LOTOR-506424 format. One line per field, with one value per residue (C-alpha): residue number from 1; x, y, z. Coordinates in steps of 0.2 Angstrom, whole numbers. Layout:
resi = NUM	...
X = X	...
Y = Y	...
Z = Z	...
END
This chain:
resi = 1	2	3	4	5	6	7	8	9	10	11	12	13	14	15	16	17	18	19	20	21	22	23	24	25	26	27	28	29	30	31	32	33	34	35	36	37	38	39	40	41	42	43	44	45	46	47	48	49	50	51	52	53	54	55	56	57	58	59	60	61	62	63	64	65	66	67	68	69	70	71	72	73	74	75	76	77	78	79	80	81	82	83	84	85	86	87	88	89	90	91	92	93	94	95	96	97	98	99	100	101	102	103	104	105	106	107	108	109	110	111	112	113	114	115	116	117	118	119	120	121	122	123	124	125	126	127	128	129	130	131	132	133	134	135	136	137	138	139	140	141	142	143	144	145	146	147	148	149	150	151	152	153	154	155	156	157	158	159	160	161	162	163	164	165	166	167	168	169	170	171	172	173	174	175	176	177	178	179	180	181	182	183	184	185	186	187	188	189	190	191	192	193	194	195	196	197	198	199	200	201	202	203	204	205	206	207	208	209	210	211	212	213	214	215	216	217	218	219	220	221	222	223	224	225	226	227	228	229	230	231	232	233	234	235	236	237	238	239	240	241	242	243	244	245	246	247	248	249	250	251	252	253	254	255	256	257	258	259	260	261	262	263	264	265	266	267	268	269	270	271	272	273	274	275	276	277	278	279	280	281	282	283	284	285	286	287	288	289	290	291	292	293	294	295	296	297	298	299	300	301	302	303	304	305	306	307	308	309	310	311	312	313	314	315	316	317	318	319	320	321	322	323	324	325	326	327	328	329	330	331	332	333	334	335	336	337	338	339	340	341	342	343	344	345	346	347	348	349	350	351	352	353	354	355	356	357	358	359	360	361	362	363	364	365	366	367	368	369	370	371	372	373	374	375	376	377	378	379	380	381	382	383	384	385	386	387	388	389	390	391	392	393	394	395	396	397	398	399	400	401	402	403	404	405	406	407	408	409	410	411	412	413	414	415	416	417	418	419	420	421	422	423	424	425	426	427	428	429	430	431	432	433	434	435	436	437	438	439	440	441	442	443	444	445	446	447	448	449	450	451	452	453	454	455	456	457	458	459	460	461	462	463	464	465	466	467	468	469	470	471	472	473	474	475	476	477	478	479	480	481	482	483	484	485	486	487	488	489	490	491	492	493	494	495	496	497	498	499	500	501	502	503	504	505	506	507	508	509	510	511	512	513	514	515	516	517	518	519	520	521	522	523	524	525	526	527	528	529	530	531	532	533	534	535	536	537	538	539	540	541	542	543	544	545	546	547	548	549	550	551	552	553	554	555	556	557	558	559	560	561	562	563	564	565	566	567	568	569	570	571	572	573	574	575	576	577	578	579	580	581	582	583	584	585	586	587	588	589	590	591	592	593	594	595	596	597	598	599	600	601	602	603	604	605	606	607	608	609	610	611	612	613	614	615	616	617	618	619	620	621	622	623	624	625	626	627	628	629	630	631	632	633	634	635	636	637	638	639	640	641	642	643	644	645	646	647	648	649	650	651	652	653	654	655	656	657	658	659	660	661	662	663	664	665	666	667	668	669	670	671	672	673	674	675	676	677	678	679	680	681	682	683	684	685	686	687	688	689	690	691	692	693	694	695	696	697	698	699	700	701	702	703	704	705	706	707	708	709	710	711	712	713	714	715	716	717	718	719	720	721	722	723	724	725	726	727	728	729	730	731	732	733	734	735	736	737	738	739	740	741	742	743	744	745	746	747	748	749	750	751	752	753	754	755	756	757	758	759	760	761	762	763	764	765	766	767	768	769	770	771	772	773	774	775	776	777	778	779	780	781	782	783	784	785	786	787	788	789	790	791	792	793	794	795	796	797	798	799	800	801	802	803	804	805	806	807	808	809	810	811	812	813	814	815	816	817	818	819	820	821	822	823	824	825	826	827	828	829	830	831	832	833	834	835	836	837	838	839	840	841	842	843	844	845	846	847	848	849	850	851	852	853	854	855	856	857	858	859	860	861	862	863	864	865	866	867	868	869	870	871	872	873	874	875	876	877	878	879	880	881	882	883	884	885	886	887	888	889	890	891	892	893	894	895	896	897	898	899	900	901	902	903	904	905	906	907	908	909	910	911	912	913	914	915	916	917	918	919	920	921	922	923	924	925	926	927	928	929	930	931	932	933	934	935	936	937	938	939	940	941	942	943	944	945	946	947	948	949	950	951	952	953	954	955	956	957	958	959	960	961	962	963	964	965	966	967	968	969	970	971	972	973	974	975	976	977	978	979	980	981	982	983	984	985	986	987	988	989	990
X = -325	-307	-300	-286	-284	-277	-263	-247	-248	-265	-259	-246	-256	-269	-254	-248	-265	-269	-252	-257	-273	-266	-278	-267	-280	-282	-263	-261	-274	-265	-248	-255	-265	-250	-234	-226	-229	-227	-211	-204	-192	-204	-218	-205	-202	-220	-222	-206	-213	-232	-237	-239	-225	-239	-248	-243	-231	-240	-253	-240	-227	-239	-240	-221	-218	-230	-220	-203	-210	-219	-235	-246	-264	-279	-293	-305	-316	-323	-319	-306	-314	-306	-314	-296	-294	-311	-313	-295	-287	-276	-264	-265	-262	-247	-240	-243	-234	-220	-218	-220	-203	-202	-188	-174	-170	-152	-144	-128	-113	-124	-115	-109	-115	-133	-135	-143	-155	-170	-179	-164	-163	-182	-183	-168	-174	-192	-187	-177	-192	-203	-192	-189	-206	-216	-203	-211	-196	-206	-213	-197	-193	-210	-205	-188	-189	-198	-184	-169	-166	-166	-151	-135	-132	-150	-149	-132	-140	-155	-145	-131	-142	-161	-160	-149	-158	-175	-169	-161	-174	-189	-187	-171	-171	-186	-188	-171	-161	-162	-169	-157	-164	-158	-147	-140	-136	-127	-117	-109	-91	-85	-81	-98	-108	-101	-104	-122	-127	-120	-123	-137	-130	-131	-137	-156	-163	-174	-169	-153	-160	-165	-148	-139	-147	-146	-127	-125	-141	-135	-118	-127	-141	-134	-116	-116	-129	-120	-104	-112	-104	-89	-99	-102	-83	-85	-101	-94	-78	-89	-101	-89	-77	-77	-76	-61	-58	-61	-47	-48	-49	-35	-24	-27	-24	-8	-1	-2	-15	-29	-31	-45	-55	-58	-58	-77	-74	-58	-68	-81	-66	-61	-77	-77	-61	-65	-82	-70	-64	-81	-93	-83	-100	-105	-88	-90	-106	-101	-88	-99	-115	-106	-96	-87	-90	-97	-111	-123	-142	-146	-166	-169	-163	-148	-147	-139	-122	-106	-104	-85	-74	-62	-48	-57	-67	-51	-42	-57	-59	-40	-43	-59	-49	-36	-48	-56	-39	-36	-52	-47	-32	-42	-55	-51	-61	-53	-67	-73	-87	-75	-63	-77	-80	-62	-64	-80	-71	-55	-68	-76	-59	-54	-70	-67	-50	-55	-44	-46	-57	-51	-60	-69	-58	-63	-57	-41	-37	-38	-29	-15	-9	9	10	22	36	34	45	59	49	33	40	51	51	47	32	24	20	9	-2	-6	-8	-8	-18	-24	-7	-1	17	8	13	2	-14	-10	-22	-9	-5	8	-3	-17	-6	1	-17	-22	-9	-13	-31	-28	-15	-27	-41	-30	-25	-42	-50	-37	-41	-28	-39	-29	-34	-26	-17	-11	-5	3	13	18	25	33	40	47	47	52	44	27	28	31	17	5	13	9	-8	-12	-4	-14	-30	-24	-21	-35	-43	-40	-56	-48	-42	-25	-30	-34	-16	-8	-18	-13	5	4	-5	8	23	13	11	30	34	18	24	39	48	39	48	66	72	69	83	84	77	82	70	52	42	25	18	29	44	58	53	64	57	64	56	38	42	45	29	19	26	22	3	3	10	-2	-17	-11	-7	10	8	6	21	32	28	32	47	55	54	58	75	75	68	62	71	86	87	91	78	65	72	71	52	48	55	47	30	32	36	22	10	17	16	-4	-7	-19	-17	-2	-7	3	-12	-22	-21	-5	5	-1	1	18	23	14	25	41	36	30	46	59	71	74	75	82	96	95	98	84	71	76	76	58	53	60	50	35	39	41	26	15	22	18	1	-3	-1	-13	-4	-11	0	-2	-19	-29	-21	-20	-4	-1	14	20	23	36	45	46	49	66	68	57	63	53	37	43	43	25	20	27	18	1	0	1	14	21	38	38	38	56	62	47	54	72	68	56	72	84	71	70	89	89	75	86	77	84	94	102	120	131	141	160	155	154	137	139	125	132	133	114	109	118	111	94	95	103	89	74	81	84	65	59	68	61	44	45	50	36	24	33	39	55	59	57	68	81	81	83	98	108	104	100	112	126	124	125	134	153	164	171	153	151	168	172	180	198	197	193	208	221	216	216	206	202	203	187	180	165	169	159	144	145	138	127	119	105	111	119	104	92	103	105	87	84	96	88	70	62	49	31	14	13	28	26	32	44	37	53	68	79	96	95	91	74	72	64	71	89	86	78	95	105	97	98	117	117	110	122	136	130	128	146	152	142	143	154	167	160	144	152	149	131	131	144	132	117	127	134	116	112	126	122	105	110	123	110	97	110	115	98	94	110	104	87	95	105	91	81	94	96	78	79	93	88	90	76	64	49	48	66	78	88	105	118	136	142	156	152	155	156	141	146	129	133	147	154	160	175	168	182	180	177	163	163	172	163	167	165	184	190	206	217	216	197	193	205	197	180	186	192	176	164	175	172	153	154	161	148	138	152	155	174	182	195	184	177	194	199	184	188	207	210	202	203	219	212	227	230	235	223	227	221	202	201	210	201	184	188	193	178	167	174	178	162	148	144	144	126	120	120	138	142	134	142	159	154	149	166	174	163	167	185	185	174	181	200	205	198	206	224	223	238	236	235	248	259	271	257	259	250	238	233	230	220	210	207	202	190	181	181	174	160	150	147	146	164	172	162	170	187	196	190	196	213	212	207	221	235	227	226	232	229	215	199	191	176	178	178	162	152	161	161
Y = -42	-45	-63	-58	-76	-85	-96	-92	-108	-103	-85	-92	-104	-90	-78	-91	-95	-77	-74	-89	-83	-64	-58	-44	-37	-51	-53	-34	-38	-52	-43	-28	-38	-50	-42	-51	-67	-60	-51	-43	-57	-70	-59	-57	-76	-79	-67	-74	-91	-91	-74	-77	-70	-66	-54	-35	-27	-13	-21	-27	-13	-3	-17	-19	-1	-1	-17	-6	8	-2	8	-6	1	-12	-1	-17	-22	-37	-54	-64	-78	-95	-105	-111	-119	-124	-142	-144	-149	-136	-151	-154	-136	-137	-152	-145	-127	-138	-145	-129	-124	-106	-101	-91	-73	-76	-85	-93	-81	-66	-50	-48	-30	-35	-50	-40	-32	-42	-31	-30	-49	-51	-39	-46	-63	-59	-51	-66	-77	-65	-66	-85	-89	-79	-69	-53	-44	-27	-29	-29	-10	-7	-18	-11	8	14	5	12	26	13	4	10	-8	-12	5	-1	-19	-12	0	-12	-28	-26	-9	-16	-33	-25	-11	-25	-37	-26	-9	-8	-24	-34	-51	-51	-62	-76	-69	-72	-72	-61	-75	-80	-62	-60	-75	-67	-61	-45	-51	-60	-47	-34	-44	-49	-31	-24	-40	-30	-13	-5	-20	-20	-4	-3	15	24	37	25	16	32	34	16	16	29	24	6	12	25	14	-3	-2	13	6	-12	-4	8	10	4	-8	-18	-24	-28	-38	-47	-52	-59	-66	-74	-79	-96	-93	-88	-70	-69	-72	-56	-45	-55	-53	-35	-33	-43	-33	-17	-10	-8	-10	-22	-7	-1	-18	-16	0	-6	-20	-7	2	-13	-18	0	-2	-20	-14	-1	-17	-26	-10	6	16	9	13	30	33	26	39	52	49	44	55	41	34	49	50	36	34	27	27	40	28	37	47	62	60	58	39	42	53	65	55	41	52	59	43	35	51	49	30	34	47	34	22	35	38	19	18	31	21	5	9	-2	6	18	27	46	41	32	47	58	46	48	67	66	56	68	82	73	70	88	94	81	88	106	109	120	112	108	113	101	89	99	115	106	99	117	125	112	119	116	102	108	98	82	75	63	48	51	49	34	18	7	16	8	-7	3	5	-13	-19	-15	1	4	1	15	14	17	35	36	34	44	59	74	89	78	63	75	84	67	60	76	76	58	62	74	64	50	61	68	51	44	59	57	39	31	24	26	23	33	17	15	34	31	17	27	41	30	16	28	14	21	7	8	27	27	15	26	41	33	29	46	55	43	50	67	60	66	82	94	103	109	127	133	135	117	111	123	115	98	103	110	94	84	95	94	76	75	86	91	110	107	120	134	130	135	121	108	96	86	96	81	70	74	67	65	50	55	59	46	52	66	84	84	68	75	91	81	71	87	93	80	80	98	93	78	89	102	116	121	139	135	123	135	149	137	127	136	155	158	163	149	135	120	107	106	109	91	85	96	90	72	76	85	71	57	67	69	51	45	55	49	31	32	39	30	42	45	62	75	87	75	65	60	64	82	82	76	91	103	97	100	118	122	123	132	138	121	109	119	113	96	81	71	85	85	66	68	81	68	55	65	70	52	46	60	54	36	40	46	28	12	2	-11	-23	-41	-48	-33	-21	-3	5	14	26	17	2	13	17	-1	-10	-19	-15	1	0	-15	-4	5	-13	-16	0	-3	-22	-14	2	-2	8	16	12	25	38	33	50	50	34	37	54	42	32	45	53	36	36	53	50	38	22	6	4	-14	-13	-29	-34	-27	-10	6	13	31	42	43	24	23	35	27	8	16	24	8	-3	7	8	-10	-12	-2	-11	-27	-21	-15	-31	-39	-28	-33	-15	-20	-2	6	-7	-6	14	12	-1	10	26	25	11	19	34	26	10	8	-7	-5	-5	-23	-28	-35	-26	-26	-41	-52	-44	-45	-63	-57	-63	-80	-96	-101	-84	-81	-68	-52	-48	-36	-20	-18	-34	-26	-17	-31	-43	-30	-28	-47	-50	-36	-46	-62	-54	-62	-54	-61	-56	-44	-35	-16	-11	2	20	25	15	29	24	6	-9	-10	-29	-28	-45	-40	-23	-33	-44	-29	-21	-37	-37	-19	-24	-40	-29	-18	-33	-37	-22	-22	-40	-48	-59	-75	-71	-67	-86	-83	-67	-73	-89	-77	-66	-82	-86	-70	-68	-85	-80	-63	-72	-83	-69	-57	-72	-75	-57	-57	-71	-64	-49	-58	-68	-52	-43	-58	-57	-39	-39	-31	-47	-55	-40	-45	-35	-30	-29	-43	-44	-32	-35	-24	-21	-30	-22	-30	-27	-18	-24	-43	-48	-65	-76	-87	-105	-110	-97	-103	-100	-86	-93	-93	-80	-94	-101	-85	-86	-72	-81	-84	-66	-61	-73	-66	-49	-53	-64	-51	-37	-47	-46	-28	-30	-41	-26	-14	-7	-7	-16	-21	-29	-40	-44	-48	-61	-69	-71	-77	-80	-69	-75	-78	-71	-58	-45	-39	-23	-24	-27	-14	-1	-4	-3	13	20	13	21	38	38	30	25	23	6	-1	2	-16	-18	-3	-11	-28	-20	-10	-27	-34	-19	-20	-38	-34	-20	-26	-43	-41	-40	-57	-66	-57	-48	-36	-19	-7	6	18	4	-7	-12	-3	-18	-17	3	-2	-15	-2	12	2	-3	16	21	7	15	25	10	4	21	23	8	9	18	7	-8	-1	4	-14	-21	-10	-13	-32	-36	-19	-14	-8	7	18	31	50	54	42	49	31
Z = 404	409	413	425	432	417	421	411	402	395	392	380	372	367	362	350	344	341	332	321	317	314	328	333	343	354	355	361	373	380	380	389	402	405	403	416	405	388	388	372	367	370	359	345	345	345	330	321	323	320	312	294	284	270	282	277	287	290	300	313	313	324	337	337	340	355	362	359	368	382	380	376	381	382	376	376	390	382	389	382	371	377	363	358	374	379	385	386	403	410	413	394	389	401	392	374	379	384	368	358	347	346	333	342	338	337	322	319	316	323	324	342	343	342	352	366	354	353	340	327	328	326	311	302	305	300	284	280	282	273	258	259	262	251	240	245	246	242	261	270	268	276	290	292	289	305	315	305	317	332	326	315	311	304	294	287	283	276	264	258	257	256	244	230	230	229	216	204	207	206	200	188	179	184	176	167	178	191	208	224	241	254	260	244	240	258	254	239	240	233	215	213	221	209	195	200	203	186	175	166	166	150	141	145	139	125	120	120	132	145	142	144	161	168	168	181	190	193	199	209	216	216	220	230	244	243	248	260	278	288	298	282	283	301	298	283	292	307	295	282	295	290	272	261	254	235	224	216	230	239	224	222	240	239	224	235	225	237	255	262	267	248	240	235	226	218	210	204	196	188	182	174	165	161	153	141	131	131	128	128	127	144	151	145	151	168	169	163	173	189	200	210	227	234	221	228	230	247	244	258	271	276	292	285	291	279	278	270	281	271	270	262	250	245	242	232	221	216	212	202	193	189	183	172	164	163	153	141	137	135	123	109	94	82	77	79	90	102	102	107	121	127	126	137	150	149	151	166	174	172	180	195	199	196	182	166	153	137	119	108	97	81	90	98	81	73	86	89	105	109	123	138	140	151	165	159	167	155	139	143	133	147	151	135	147	157	141	141	158	178	173	192	200	210	200	184	180	164	174	189	189	188	176	166	165	160	146	140	136	127	116	112	110	97	88	87	82	67	61	62	54	40	37	47	61	79	97	111	117	100	99	115	109	94	106	119	109	95	82	66	57	64	64	45	43	52	42	26	30	35	21	8	14	5	-12	-21	-14	-29	-24	-7	-6	0	18	18	13	24	37	32	33	51	56	50	59	74	75	74	90	97	95	104	92	102	117	119	131	117	119	103	87	77	85	89	104	95	86	70	81	73	56	49	47	30	25	32	22	6	8	11	-5	-14	-9	-14	-31	-33	-29	-42	-29	-39	-34	-15	-16	-24	-12	2	-3	-18	-17	2	6	21	11	22	14	4	-16	-19	-9	-17	-34	-31	-25	-40	-51	-41	-42	-61	-63	-52	-63	-79	-72	-68	-85	-96	-112	-120	-126	-117	-117	-105	-91	-82	-94	-95	-76	-77	-89	-79	-64	-73	-78	-62	-53	-66	-52	-46	-61	-74	-81	-73	-84	-76	-81	-99	-99	-93	-106	-119	-112	-112	-131	-136	-127	-136	-153	-150	-144	-163	-169	-166	-153	-144	-131	-126	-122	-130	-118	-125	-124	-107	-104	-89	-102	-111	-94	-86	-103	-103	-122	-125	-144	-146	-143	-160	-168	-162	-169	-186	-186	-181	-193	-212	-221	-205	-210	-223	-208	-205	-200	-186	-179	-180	-170	-157	-154	-152	-139	-130	-128	-122	-110	-100	-106	-106	-122	-123	-126	-128	-114	-115	-121	-111	-109	-116	-122	-138	-140	-135	-147	-163	-157	-156	-173	-182	-173	-179	-196	-196	-190	-205	-218	-210	-210	-227	-234	-223	-233	-250	-251	-259	-266	-249	-242	-255	-253	-234	-236	-249	-241	-222	-219	-228	-217	-200	-206	-205	-206	-189	-181	-181	-176	-160	-146	-141	-131	-146	-156	-144	-138	-120	-106	-97	-107	-114	-112	-124	-138	-134	-145	-160	-156	-172	-175	-185	-200	-208	-204	-213	-228	-229	-228	-241	-252	-250	-254	-270	-279	-279	-285	-271	-271	-274	-291	-294	-298	-309	-316	-318	-328	-323	-334	-343	-336	-320	-315	-318	-310	-295	-294	-295	-281	-271	-275	-268	-252	-251	-254	-239	-229	-233	-226	-210	-207	-192	-198	-191	-203	-219	-225	-224	-234	-247	-250	-253	-265	-275	-278	-284	-294	-303	-306	-313	-324	-331	-334	-343	-354	-358	-362	-373	-383	-384	-391	-402	-410	-411	-421	-433	-437	-439	-453	-470	-479	-469	-473	-485	-501	-501	-517	-522	-513	-518	-514	-500	-487	-472	-456	-440	-428	-412	-405	-407	-396	-399	-385	-387	-386	-375	-363	-346	-335	-321	-306	-289	-276	-263	-265	-255	-263	-271	-288	-287	-284	-299	-311	-306	-309	-327	-330	-325	-334	-351	-348	-351	-367	-376	-381	-385	-403	-403	-417	-405	-392	-408	-412	-395	-394	-411	-409	-392	-375	-361	-350	-332	-324	-309	-321	-336	-341	-360	-357	-343	-352	-369	-359	-351	-368	-376	-364	-365	-384	-392	-381	-362	-354	-350	-332	-328	-334	-322	-307	-311	-310	-295	-287	-291	-284	-269	-265	-268	-257	-244	-241	-247	-230	-227	-242	-239	-255	-258	-255	-268	-268	-278	-284	-291	-309	-323	-326	-306	-309	-325	-317	-302	-313	-322	-306	-302	-317	-317	-304	-288	-276	-281	-277	-262	-254	-263	-248	-235	-244	-244	-227	-221	-233	-224	-207	-208	-191	-183	-172	-181	-173	-175	-187	-183	-192	-179	-164	-156
END
């Protein structure tokens, strides 16, 4: 039964009580029976204030619909139960009702266009209270969805606020971040809102597939709804009237990059470009999976109308394409995967701009399509700054989505791909800097890194190397040679534009040689009528490649390794290098290296010999000395070592020459030969093989040594030059030292014995001294002026030893002859008077004869006395009666002219018997000294007007041995040219 007579206060009290108890049936009855009291706004306030927020929205949404439609039907005939006010005085009810505080529908800063719409204000307030008091945000869409068509503002608010917050916290990234309430989310400015919505994008997926889908999903389902609708900006302006605009949006707007209408989208674009430097995979997926501001997911809450007009759509698409191009430049990783990501971005941009598709990177690198000519404003040095910052500015021509910028990024992408594939990691930004700045140093560094990856690919066929050459040339000018309007062919426009084309061709040629593609290299660079590079460039490249192959060799054998490769390179290009001096030098170098490899050779610290050691050694002849030291008896192969030394000189290796002398090939050859002979002599002495050393001194040094070879140059002889200037070094400072060392050698128990004696003395000690004196005589001929004292000292000591031994031998022979006389023979007959004949074999010395005078006095009288004394020694064993009479009757006069003894000695030698070999050598030594140092002691020259005694003395020396004869002429020549300049003889052609 109805209760129509309830007072308004009682009705209001009952409505509040039923709302508090969630008794919607009673509330519906009250509203239907007392519409004049329970108006819509009052009912909404009662529901907002007292209806529990935990109540499911679906239970009271129909009631709200009925209130809105005004068709609330009371189908209940029951009496309203008044238990809640039973026993309460009506006056008390009035008093309590007056004290009730119902929440207002309007809130502070509410939009003015909804102030009269009680339903919209109620729904928004109800949604906020549900979220704040219960956190049941999932109930809000159920509450709002039935009424979206009622109010466009409510639709916009639901889509831009409730939907992204609900998706972020409950669908896309639940439980991964702090949950904001609706009020807190609404309070976020554009920058913070974008950052909050996209904070987990691309980071919280467990698998790559889910992550791939999540990036586009978040942009489509979070930022799209959040930026939905023009009314959003009106609402924000009203709501945030008292707050400042975010600094980022304000700065973008101030810089002219955006206007306030598109600030939110610009921040999303900025997030995408920034993500390229943080996680380029996320940025690539954002461009690849999201089509821009027009691609949004509004959750079915949209009304089917286009929320962006045509102008806004076109503008935002251009800005999105610009952001995509900026992302391509900003990817920092130089890997094949990153470049594939740039390719996907570029493909996406071409699709959005309805332009022709591009092939895959691999196909593009194989085709190497020529890039059309750019406008002058693009390939401009100052545009390089646009690669680093301000990527989204309108004035940045590199990121403006048009044909020229697309062609440029295509060229840069393929260039970066080629460099990265070749081992020189390169990003699109780096390629852009190389092309725009045209810094030759930077380009050369990239070029060197790129070609180094092709150093060892011998297994590749000719097609690979042809492709490699084409890539190098394309990287220089991007195929500009195929366009007739190329302005400057000498400078390319690509990443290697500052490198000369000839230099690139030379490096390509070197790569072919390094990988043994000789036939291909010859077909490209040597045989064509129009050669890509000049012949002198080609020659230099061949020699450089040959030297590089030689330098990396570890085996000196010319049939193996790097030395073999060096030889192959020289033989591969006969038309280019035949007749060139450097080619012959390298061939000599290969030959001497191969010969060195036949010996055992270890350098310092136990390192085996490597060919490069020969080329870089400041004194390569020292390596031959090491071979002699480390290989026993190797000095006996002197011909091989002389040949190696000459080949070193012919190979252009460094042969040290004293200062003050011209560096000529002939001089280098002679110095090399002299040094190696001296080395062999020294090594023979070190191994106690005096016989071999002696043979080298008297044969080899005689062949290569001349008096003038060790004299000082013209500067010293003429006393010219600055005061205090050091005299120049001798040219040959080795031969005389080797001869001197041989002359100083003393026999020991380890000395190798002579295999034959020939016509020399049977006494090995005397023979050894005679050989030493021969060596010292050779040293006298070759020694510089300031070293003669040392040689003469050695000669004097050797001479004294020889005199002593000869005297001892003579005494021993005399004693033996005395013992061997017939009168002392046992078993003989009695003495029978007989004629006594003088014993020709028993020379008698004049007891008053003076001892031989030393050569060390260096005077004319001293040398004359020495000649006389030594000549007398040869007559001790003579059988001439005149010699015996001379020995008994008078002493040999020690004068400058001694014709008698010399003449008789010659006659005795020819008439009756030959002189002994030791006596001949003795006279030869005297003649050698007189001829060798006569110029030094100012001896008079021998000429046609000389006295007969002088001629006899000379004849005596000539007949005493070949040594004296061989040096007679130089002695006379030096005497005649005492104060004249000494020059090289014609035989040596110095």
